[in-house]
C-alpha positions in Angstrom: -34.7 -28.2 -6.3 -30.9 -28.7 -5.8 -29.4 -26.7 -2.9 -27.0 -25.0 -5.3 -29.9 -23.7 -7.4 -31.7 -22.5 -4.3 -28.6 -20.8 -3.0 -28.1 -19.1 -6.4 -31.7 -17.8 -6.4 -31.1 -16.3 -2.9 -27.8 -14.6 -4.0 -29.5 -13.2 -7.1 -32.2 -11.6 -5.0 -35.0 -13.8 -6.5 -35.8 -15.5 -3.2 -36.1 -13.2 -0.1 -35.2 -14.7 3.2 -36.7 -14.1 6.7 -33.7 -15.7 8.3 -31.0 -18.2 7.4 -32.6 -21.1 5.7 -36.1 -19.7 6.0 -37.6 -18.1 2.8 -40.0 -15.1 3.3 -43.4 -16.9 2.8 -44.6 -14.7 -0.1 -41.3 -15.0 -1.9 -41.2 -18.8 -1.3 -44.8 -19.1 -2.6 -43.9 -17.1 -5.7 -40.9 -19.4 -6.3 -43.1 -22.5 -5.8 -45.8 -21.3 -8.2 -43.2 -20.3 -10.8 -41.7 -23.7 -10.7 -45.1 -25.3 -11.1 -46.0 -23.1 -14.1 -42.6 -23.5 -15.8 -42.1 -27.2 -15.1 -39.3 -28.6 -17.1 -38.0 -25.2 -18.1 -34.6 -23.9 -17.0 -33.2 -20.4 -16.6 -36.6 -18.8 -16.5 -35.6 -16.4 -13.7 -33.8 -13.2 -14.4 -30.0 -13.0 -13.8 -30.6 -10.9 -10.8 -33.2 -8.5 -9.2 -31.5 -5.2 -8.4 -34.4 -3.2 -7.0 -36.8 -4.7 -4.5 -40.4 -4.1 -5.2 -43.3 -4.7 -2.9 -44.0 -8.3 -2.0 -47.6 -7.7 -3.1 -50.2 -4.9 -3.3 -53.6 -4.2 -1.7 -56.7 -2.1 -2.3 -56.9 0.7 0.2 -59.6 3.2 1.1 -58.4 5.7 3.7 -61.9 6.6 4.9 -65.5 5.9 3.8 -66.2 7.6 0.5 -62.5 8.2 -0.4 -61.2 6.8 -3.6 -59.9 3.2 -3.7 -56.2 3.1 -4.4 -53.7 0.3 -4.8 -50.9 0.5 -2.3 -47.8 -1.7 -1.7 -47.9 -3.9 1.4 -45.0 -2.0 3.0 -46.9 1.3 3.3 -50.1 0.1 4.9 -48.8 0.5 8.5 -48.1 4.1 7.8 -51.6 5.0 6.6 -54.2 6.8 8.7 -55.7 4.5 11.4 -59.1 4.7 9.6 -57.6 3.2 6.4 -59.1 -0.1 5.3 -57.0 -2.5 3.2 -58.0 -5.7 1.4 -56.4 -8.1 -1.1 -57.2 -11.2 -3.0 -53.8 -12.7 -2.1 -54.5 -15.5 0.4 -50.9 -15.4 1.5 -51.8 -12.2 3.4 -53.2 -14.5 6.1 -49.6 -15.5 6.9 -49.3 -12.1 8.5 -51.1 -11.6 11.8 -52.5 -8.2 10.9 -54.8 -9.6 8.3 -58.1 -11.5 8.8 -59.8 -13.7 6.2 -62.8 -12.7 4.1 -65.0 -15.8 4.0 -64.6 -19.1 5.7 -62.8 -22.4 5.0 -62.5 -23.1 1.3 -64.7 -20.0 0.6 -62.0 -17.5 1.6 -61.8 -14.9 -1.2 -59.1 -12.7 0.3 -58.0 -10.9 3.4 -58.8 -7.5 5.1 -57.4 -5.2 7.8 -57.4 -1.7 9.2 -54.1 0.1 8.9 -53.5 0.6 12.7 -52.8 -2.6 14.5 -51.6 -3.2 18.0 -50.7 -6.5 19.8 -51.5 -7.1 23.5 -50.4 -10.4 25.0 -50.2 -12.0 21.6 -53.7 -10.9 20.5 -54.3 -8.6 17.5 -56.3 -5.4 18.0 -57.1 -2.9 15.3 -56.6 0.5 16.9 -59.3 2.4 15.0 -61.1 5.2 16.8 -64.8 4.7 17.6 -65.6 7.7 15.5 -63.8 6.2 12.4 -65.4 2.8 13.1 -68.9 4.4 13.2 -68.2 6.0 9.8 -67.3 2.7 8.3 -70.4 1.1 10.0 -72.8 3.6 8.5 -71.2 3.7 5.0 -72.5 1.5 2.2 -70.0 -1.2 1.3 -69.8 -0.3 -2.4 -66.0 -0.2 -2.6 -65.7 -3.6 -0.9 -67.7 -5.2 -3.7 -64.4 -5.3 -5.5 -63.6 -8.3 -3.3 -66.3 -10.3 -5.1 -65.1 -9.3 -8.6 -62.0 -11.4 -9.5 
């Protein structure tokens, strides 16, 4: 892609940037996938994006037995510490808060608790023992959504 085209996409809000010259990974992946799907086509992006929507969405269950909702990525950190979030988007693994569901080429998504803390570069979910016990004793019915693509 010519530099002038890339610069135009940034100016129009189509590619989000983490820092100068570094696209936000989710946004960069979306651009890459769009270019593959629309190979040979030109002007398939909108003139500009005026409102920024979520980078992606995740399934969320605030506590065992509560309804499963779909929430934007940006609100997960603000949910109760017992909230469990999961997504099919493998790009979630670019973020340290998420852990893979599955192994190697069998990864089918990513999962996390809402409350996360980092100590000396290591991730810790800061869920209470009481909340963790609730999750441990609850049948995993809602998580079966991960197996249904």
